[in-house]
C-alpha positions as CSV (number, residue, x, y, z in Angstrom):
1,X,143.8,109.5,15.8
2,X,141.4,106.6,15.9
3,X,140.3,104.5,13.0
4,X,136.8,106.0,13.2
5,X,138.2,109.5,13.2
6,X,140.0,108.8,9.9
7,X,136.6,108.7,8.2
8,X,134.5,111.8,7.8
9,X,131.1,111.1,9.3
10,X,128.7,111.0,6.3
11,X,125.7,113.3,6.2
12,X,122.6,112.4,4.2
13,X,121.1,115.5,2.5
14,X,119.8,114.1,-0.8
15,X,118.1,110.8,-1.8
16,X,117.1,109.6,-5.2
17,X,114.8,106.6,-6.0
18,X,114.0,104.9,-9.3
19,X,110.2,104.9,-9.8
20,X,107.9,102.9,-12.2
21,X,104.2,103.2,-12.5
22,X,103.6,99.5,-12.5
23,X,104.5,98.9,-8.9
24,X,107.8,97.0,-9.3
25,X,109.7,99.7,-7.5
26,X,107.2,100.2,-4.7
27,X,109.4,98.6,-2.0
28,X,112.3,100.8,-3.0
29,X,110.1,103.9,-2.9
30,X,108.7,102.9,0.5
31,X,112.2,102.5,1.8
32,X,113.3,105.8,0.3
33,X,110.4,107.6,1.9
34,X,111.2,105.9,5.3
35,X,114.8,107.1,5.0
36,X,113.7,110.6,3.9
37,X,111.9,110.9,7.2
38,X,114.5,109.2,9.4
39,X,117.5,111.0,7.9
40,X,115.9,114.4,7.4
41,X,116.9,114.3,3.7
42,X,115.3,115.6,0.5
43,X,113.9,113.0,-1.9
44,X,113.5,112.9,-5.7
45,X,111.8,110.0,-7.5
46,X,112.8,109.5,-11.2
47,X,110.8,107.6,-13.7
48,X,112.6,106.7,-16.9
49,X,110.8,105.8,-20.0
50,X,113.1,103.7,-22.1
51,X,110.8,103.3,-25.1
52,X,110.2,106.4,-27.1
53,X,106.7,105.7,-28.3
54,X,103.6,107.8,-29.2
55,X,102.7,108.3,-25.5
56,X,103.4,112.0,-24.6
57,X,105.8,112.7,-21.8
58,X,103.0,114.6,-20.0
59,X,100.9,111.4,-19.9
60,X,103.8,109.4,-18.5
61,X,104.4,112.2,-15.9
62,X,100.7,112.1,-14.9
63,X,100.7,108.3,-14.4
64,X,104.0,108.4,-12.4
65,X,102.7,111.2,-10.2
66,X,99.4,109.4,-9.6
67,X,101.3,106.3,-8.6
68,X,103.5,108.3,-6.2
69,X,100.3,109.9,-4.7
70,X,98.9,106.4,-4.1
71,X,102.2,105.3,-2.3
72,X,102.2,108.4,-0.1
73,X,98.6,107.8,0.9
74,X,99.4,104.3,1.9
75,X,101.9,105.8,4.3
76,X,99.2,108.1,5.8
77,X,100.2,111.2,3.8
78,X,97.6,113.2,1.7
79,X,99.7,112.8,-1.4
80,X,99.8,116.5,-2.2
81,X,103.6,116.6,-2.6
82,X,103.6,113.8,-5.2
83,X,104.0,116.2,-8.2
84,X,107.1,117.9,-6.9
85,X,108.7,114.6,-5.9
86,X,108.4,113.0,-9.4
87,X,110.6,113.7,-12.4
88,X,110.2,111.9,-15.7
89,X,112.9,111.3,-18.4
90,X,113.2,109.4,-21.6
91,X,116.4,107.3,-22.3
92,X,118.5,104.6,-20.8
93,X,117.5,103.8,-17.2
94,X,121.0,103.4,-15.9
95,X,122.4,106.5,-17.6
96,X,119.4,108.7,-16.7
97,X,119.5,107.6,-13.0
98,X,123.2,108.3,-12.8
99,X,122.9,111.7,-14.4
100,X,120.1,112.6,-12.0
101,X,122.2,111.3,-9.1
102,X,125.0,113.5,-10.1
103,X,122.8,116.5,-10.6
104,X,121.2,116.4,-7.2
105,X,124.4,115.0,-5.5
106,X,122.4,112.1,-4.2
107,X,123.9,110.4,-1.2
108,X,121.9,107.3,-1.8
109,X,120.3,106.0,-5.0
110,X,117.5,103.5,-4.3
111,X,116.8,100.7,-6.8
112,X,113.9,98.2,-6.9
113,X,113.9,94.4,-7.3
114,X,116.4,92.6,-9.5
115,X,114.8,89.2,-9.7
116,X,112.4,87.7,-12.2
117,X,113.1,90.3,-14.8
118,X,111.7,93.1,-12.7
119,X,112.1,96.8,-13.2
120,X,115.8,96.5,-12.7
121,X,117.7,94.2,-15.0
122,X,120.6,93.3,-12.7
123,X,122.8,92.4,-15.6
124,X,122.5,95.9,-17.1
125,X,121.0,98.8,-15.2
126,X,121.9,97.7,-11.7
127,X,125.5,96.8,-12.7
128,X,125.9,100.2,-14.5
129,X,124.5,102.1,-11.5
130,X,126.6,100.1,-9.0
131,X,129.8,100.7,-11.0
132,X,129.3,104.4,-11.5
133,X,127.1,105.8,-8.8
134,X,128.9,108.8,-7.1
135,X,128.1,107.7,-3.6
136,X,125.8,104.9,-2.4
137,X,123.4,102.5,-4.0
138,X,120.6,100.9,-1.9
139,X,119.0,97.8,-3.4
140,X,115.6,96.9,-1.9
141,X,114.7,93.3,-3.0
142,X,111.6,93.0,-0.8
143,X,109.1,95.0,1.3
144,X,110.4,97.9,3.3
145,X,110.7,97.0,7.0
146,X,112.1,98.8,10.1
147,X,115.9,98.8,10.4
148,X,116.9,97.5,13.8
149,X,120.1,95.7,13.0
150,X,122.8,96.5,10.4
151,X,125.5,94.1,9.2
152,X,128.7,95.7,7.9
153,X,131.4,93.4,6.4
154,X,134.8,95.0,6.8
155,X,138.2,94.0,5.2
156,X,139.9,96.9,7.1
157,X,140.4,98.9,3.8
158,X,139.5,102.6,3.8
159,X,136.4,101.8,1.8
160,X,135.1,99.2,4.3
161,X,135.9,101.5,7.3
162,X,134.0,104.3,5.6
163,X,131.1,101.8,5.2
164,X,131.3,101.0,8.9
165,X,131.3,104.7,9.8
166,X,128.2,105.1,7.6
167,X,126.5,102.1,9.2
168,X,127.0,103.7,12.6
169,X,125.5,107.0,11.4
170,X,122.5,105.1,10.0
171,X,122.2,103.1,13.2
172,X,122.0,106.4,15.2
173,X,119.1,107.6,13.0
174,X,117.2,104.3,13.0
175,X,118.0,103.3,16.6
176,X,119.7,100.1,15.4
177,X,122.7,98.0,16.4
178,X,125.7,97.3,14.2
179,X,127.6,94.1,13.6
180,X,131.1,94.4,12.1
181,X,132.0,91.2,10.2
182,X,135.5,90.3,9.1
183,X,135.8,87.2,6.9
184,X,139.2,85.6,6.7
185,X,139.7,83.7,3.4
186,X,143.0,82.2,4.5
187,X,142.6,78.8,2.8
188,X,142.1,80.3,-0.6
189,X,145.0,82.7,0.1
190,X,147.2,79.8,1.0
191,X,146.3,77.7,-2.0
192,X,146.7,80.5,-4.5
193,X,149.9,81.9,-3.0
194,X,152.0,78.8,-2.1
195,X,150.7,75.9,-4.2
196,X,154.3,74.5,-4.4
197,X,154.6,74.1,-0.6
198,X,151.9,71.7,0.6
199,X,153.9,70.7,3.7
200,X,153.8,71.2,7.4
201,X,155.9,74.4,7.3
202,X,153.3,75.9,5.0
203,X,150.5,74.8,7.3
204,X,152.2,76.5,10.2
205,X,152.5,79.6,8.1
206,X,148.8,79.5,7.4
207,X,148.1,79.4,11.2
208,X,150.3,82.4,11.6
209,X,148.4,84.2,8.8
210,X,145.1,83.5,10.7
211,X,146.6,84.9,13.9
212,X,147.8,88.0,12.1
213,X,144.4,88.6,10.6
214,X,142.7,88.3,14.0
215,X,145.2,90.6,15.6
216,X,144.8,93.3,12.9
217,X,141.0,93.1,13.0
218,X,140.8,93.6,16.8
219,X,143.5,96.2,16.8
220,X,141.8,98.3,14.1
221,X,138.3,98.1,15.6
222,X,139.7,98.9,19.0
223,X,140.7,102.3,17.6
224,X,137.3,102.8,15.8
225,X,135.0,105.4,17.3
226,X,131.7,103.6,17.9
227,X,130.3,106.7,19.7
228,X,128.0,104.7,21.9
229,X,126.4,102.8,19.0
230,X,125.4,99.2,20.2
231,X,127.7,96.9,18.3
232,X,129.2,93.4,18.0
233,X,132.5,92.3,16.3
234,X,132.6,89.0,14.5
235,X,135.6,87.3,12.8
236,X,134.9,84.2,10.7
237,X,136.7,82.1,8.3
238,X,135.3,81.0,4.9
239,X,134.1,82.3,1.6
240,X,133.2,86.0,2.0
241,X,129.9,86.2,0.1
242,X,128.6,83.0,1.7
243,X,129.4,84.2,5.2
244,X,127.9,87.6,4.6
245,X,124.7,86.1,3.4
246,X,124.5,83.7,6.3
247,X,125.0,86.5,8.9
248,X,122.5,88.7,7.0
249,X,119.7,86.3,8.1
250,X,119.6,88.0,11.5
251,X,120.0,91.6,10.3
252,X,117.7,94.1,8.5
253,X,120.3,95.8,6.3
254,X,123.8,95.1,4.8
255,X,126.2,98.1,4.5
256,X,129.4,97.5,2.6
257,X,132.1,99.2,0.6
258,X,132.0,98.9,-3.1
259,X,135.8,98.3,-3.3
260,X,138.3,96.8,-0.9
261,X,141.6,94.9,-0.9
262,X,142.7,91.5,-1.9
263,X,144.7,89.0,0.1
264,X,144.1,87.4,3.5
265,X,140.8,89.2,4.1
266,X,139.1,87.8,1.0
267,X,137.9,88.8,-2.4
268,X,138.0,92.4,-3.7
269,X,134.9,94.0,-2.2
270,X,133.9,95.3,-5.7
271,X,133.1,91.7,-6.7
272,X,131.8,90.9,-3.2
273,X,129.4,93.9,-3.2
274,X,128.0,92.9,-6.6
275,X,127.6,89.2,-5.6
276,X,125.9,90.1,-2.3
277,X,123.5,92.5,-4.0
278,X,122.7,89.9,-6.6
279,X,121.9,87.1,-4.1
280,X,120.7,88.9,-0.9
281,X,117.1,88.8,0.3
282,X,117.9,91.7,2.6
283,X,118.4,95.3,1.6
284,X,122.0,96.2,0.6
285,X,123.7,99.6,0.7
286,X,126.9,99.6,-1.4
287,X,129.0,102.7,-0.8
288,X,131.6,104.5,-2.8
289,X,134.5,105.9,-0.7
290,X,134.2,109.8,-0.9
291,X,137.7,110.1,-2.4
292,X,136.8,107.9,-5.4
293,X,135.5,109.7,-8.4
294,X,133.9,108.2,-11.5
295,X,132.6,109.9,-14.7
296,X,129.4,108.8,-16.5
297,X,130.4,107.4,-19.9
């Protein structure tokens, strides 16, 4: 059985996007609408009012629907479906979004910008959503653009291979190419594992570790079912987040697993995913492996 066959090909049936009536989430909504069309999925836009004031929920709903209608018209739609797309809640943004994602079994939860104290406070809401989302979280830091190339960092763990399978499914829908990037953090591994042996023997061992990493990478991806998706394989050495961001410059989307493995291949992807999402100027889709289950606390 191939590496690709080990992963169930994901299907996208339900999408959810956080919506605000001030325009801060417009890029995320645009991207969600684009994915709704490309993936043939259903979409729900959730507006969360975190401040229980004197404004009636009906007035908040009306403003949110009107804003969605404007966004739909910008895309050439008449806006008639805005009312059924929008759902309004009061409460904590992170908790409400997660509850709605669970309720509609959202395959992807789209979030808006995280810089300059925008709608998403990356230190609170985005971290909460990333930590507990049942499937995937798509962070859209800038304007929605066509997806023609997808970067997928892999550390050869089940989570990262699931992300690679998902990247290939998305590539088929968008007509995009995929780059599988494996970053070897061998120098950090060597320093942290054998600090008492800074001699030639240890240096030779480090070369052997590099060779083993390269062999494992090529062996695993040789078994992966690309299914005619245009693709490229890259193996680089360095700090994972830095290498991912450097490679992202020539891609339109980063797809990665939200957890991985430690050791020769670099930092745990949970930390890597968070760091990449926090620093990337490109959209990032962080995916939960389907066998992982988290409860909303």
